[in-house]
C-alpha positions as CSV (number, residue, x, y, z in Angstrom):
1,M,54.6,31.7,40.7
2,N,54.9,34.4,43.4
3,H,58.4,33.5,44.5
4,P,60.9,35.9,45.9
5,A,63.9,36.1,43.7
6,D,66.1,34.2,46.1
7,T,63.7,31.2,46.4
8,P,64.7,28.5,44.0
9,Q,62.0,26.7,42.0
10,S,61.4,23.0,42.6
11,P,62.1,20.7,39.7
12,A,58.3,20.4,39.1
13,E,57.9,24.2,39.1
14,M,60.8,24.5,36.7
15,R,59.2,21.9,34.3
16,R,55.9,23.8,34.4
17,T,57.6,27.2,33.9
18,A,59.6,25.8,30.8
19,L,56.3,24.4,29.4
20,Y,54.4,27.7,29.9
21,L,57.1,29.9,28.5
22,T,57.3,27.7,25.4
23,L,53.5,27.5,25.0
24,A,53.3,31.3,25.3
25,Q,55.5,31.6,22.1
26,V,53.1,29.6,19.9
27,P,51.6,32.3,17.6
28,A,48.0,32.7,16.6
29,G,47.1,30.5,13.6
30,C,49.8,27.9,14.5
31,V,49.5,24.6,16.3
32,V,51.9,22.3,18.0
33,S,51.5,18.7,19.2
34,Y,51.8,17.8,22.9
35,G,55.0,15.8,22.1
36,E,56.6,18.6,20.1
37,L,55.8,21.2,22.8
38,A,57.5,18.9,25.4
39,H,60.5,18.6,23.1
40,L,60.7,22.3,22.4
41,A,60.5,23.1,26.2
42,G,63.4,20.7,26.8
43,L,61.3,18.2,28.6
44,G,62.0,15.2,26.4
45,R,59.3,12.7,25.7
46,A,56.7,14.1,28.0
47,A,53.6,14.4,25.8
48,R,51.2,12.9,28.4
49,W,52.6,15.0,31.2
50,V,52.1,18.1,28.9
51,G,48.5,17.1,28.3
52,R,47.8,16.5,32.0
53,T,49.5,19.8,33.0
54,L,47.5,21.8,30.4
55,S,44.3,20.2,31.6
56,Q,44.9,21.7,35.0
57,L,45.2,25.3,33.8
58,P,42.8,27.8,35.4
59,E,39.7,28.8,33.4
60,D,41.0,32.3,32.9
61,T,44.5,31.4,31.7
62,R,46.0,33.6,29.0
63,L,48.1,30.7,27.7
64,P,47.1,29.5,24.2
65,W,46.3,25.9,25.3
66,H,43.9,25.6,22.3
67,R,46.9,25.5,19.9
68,V,48.2,22.2,21.4
69,L,47.0,19.1,19.6
70,G,47.5,15.3,19.7
71,A,49.9,13.5,17.3
72,G,49.3,14.1,13.6
73,G,47.2,17.2,14.3
74,R,44.4,15.3,16.0
75,I,42.2,17.3,18.3
76,S,42.1,15.1,21.5
77,L,39.3,17.0,23.3
78,P,36.0,15.4,22.5
79,A,33.6,17.2,20.2
80,G,30.5,18.3,22.2
81,S,32.6,18.9,25.4
82,A,32.8,22.5,26.5
83,S,36.6,22.6,26.2
84,G,36.6,20.7,22.9
85,D,34.1,23.1,21.4
86,E,36.0,26.1,22.7
87,Q,39.2,24.7,21.3
88,R,37.7,24.2,17.8
89,A,36.1,27.7,17.9
90,R,39.3,29.4,19.0
91,L,41.3,27.7,16.3
92,R,38.8,28.6,13.6
93,E,38.8,32.2,14.8
94,E,42.6,32.2,14.2
95,G,42.1,30.9,10.6
96,V,43.0,27.3,11.4
97,T,41.0,24.8,9.3
98,V,39.6,21.8,11.4
99,R,38.5,18.9,9.3
100,N,37.5,15.4,10.6
101,N,38.8,16.4,14.1
102,R,42.2,17.2,12.6
103,V,44.4,20.2,11.7
104,D,46.8,20.1,8.8
105,I,50.1,20.1,10.6
106,Q,52.0,20.8,7.4
107,R,50.1,24.0,6.9
108,H,49.5,25.2,10.5
109,G,52.4,23.6,12.4
110,W,54.6,25.9,14.4
111,R,58.2,25.8,13.4
112,P,60.2,28.0,15.7
113,V,63.4,29.4,14.2
114,E,66.3,27.1,15.0
115,H,69.3,28.9,16.5
116,S,72.6,27.5,15.4
117,G,76.0,28.2,16.9
């Protein structure tokens, strides 16, 4: 992302930037599904692309990747995997209840304020 101001981003970079900017807004203690994140970022039905893109984030990323879940609040990273265990631990630290590999979307789902007009 070290582009001089006059260098236009490629469409792929623009998609990633939209995704990262939207993900950065998800507050602690809230979660969002891959599909909802794609929709909020203006990327349409790109849930799988979001998952793939987030899986390629560097280890030291500051983005809250752990707040992104599968449909219905399902944690898609396997229990016992390093990233899966880290995701569950981070969510619990933020006060999110994880039961049977799921998070209660009604309770913890992120609902950004809709701007009308």
